[in-house]
C-alpha angles and dihedrals in degrees: 000000000000122000141155116264104251095198091077095051108048104325133246114322125205089203107032116190101264094042090049092048093048092049093049095044094049093048093046093050091048091050092048090050091049094047097043091048086081091064134073128219113199087339093308122111110248092229088061089057090050089053094045097052106024105036119082109257125191116265107288141077094324095051121103124177095236089062088079086071104029096051089069090067096048123087134187098224147337097283092046088055094041098053094043092051092043091053092044091054096042097050102022098051095073093040092056092045089051101041103030127246101278094051093045092050091050090050094047095050092044091054091047092051091047090050091052093048091049090051091050097051108024105035094059090059088067095037095247102120106070096128139036123294123222137172144066093258095111093054091043090054088056089052089049091053091049092050091050092050097045097039104025097159097044108122118240117196113221109213085356089283114067114065119213129169115256094240092057093043091053093045092051093046094049090046091055092048091051091049094049092044096049094043090051096235106193099217096127092253122127096229094170090054087056092047092045092054091047093048093049091048091050094050091044091056094044089054092045090054090046091242088130117034098235092140092051091048091050091047091052092048093044092046092050091052093048097049095062126051126189089262093053094250118142123240115225115266116249090243090064092063116091127192121224118245121229128211134198107253091214102047101021089227120135114260117245114261109230090211088069090059108100137162092277091059092048092047091050091053092047091050090051090053091051090053104038107010130244092296090065091069123101120236090257092052091049090051092050091049092049092050091049092050092053093050094059097046 
């Protein structure tokens, strides 16, 4: 998968922005829930209101659409929060440094939403979704899948002693979740939320690497919808649209189109820096590098 080299623009961060924000927000919400649990509102404990409106309830009178997002920031206890945040930091840190913050946040939230939807529609079939679901575990499982796919041979130390390659660690973990989910183990854990987050993360990455033609399917669907209006008129085909070209008023030369800048161009510039230093770059190459650095901030 292509990505900008983060070492040139700010270096590797142990607490990149999205990871840091997720850690802080989850901890703050858990603390608020713990502190406010001592108070009553109209005779009802405040923590019960948190659970009623922010946890993910099965489809029914207690379900609200926003719960598909808010349940990811709710946790059932300190250790539930601790292990979820530890896993998010361990496996998500390198992903955010590699992908960039915007892309990582989109991936994380997509996995969390997929986990919630899976828990709503699949878990009831096996009678394992009677109560509310809370926790970031579904989204974290998506992050775990991504780490295993991008860094399959990276060693993970179980109990800080036993090394195992990431691809095997992920496969074993997913296998256990599938076993517990299918057998209907009543341990209070939303196994299908975990599996849903992992499945969405897996499909997301396959599409991102063009191993499944999701973009082409979407383009065909979108194009079909655009070409016919309710009145039967035809929308113009994409090929009929032409972009204007721009020229430098001083030199008369065409300006560089940023859309033509791809990873190969960036890599070539970075290689030139490693060989001859920054001063060896032309003004155009410096401009391209500066634009690329601003895009990933």
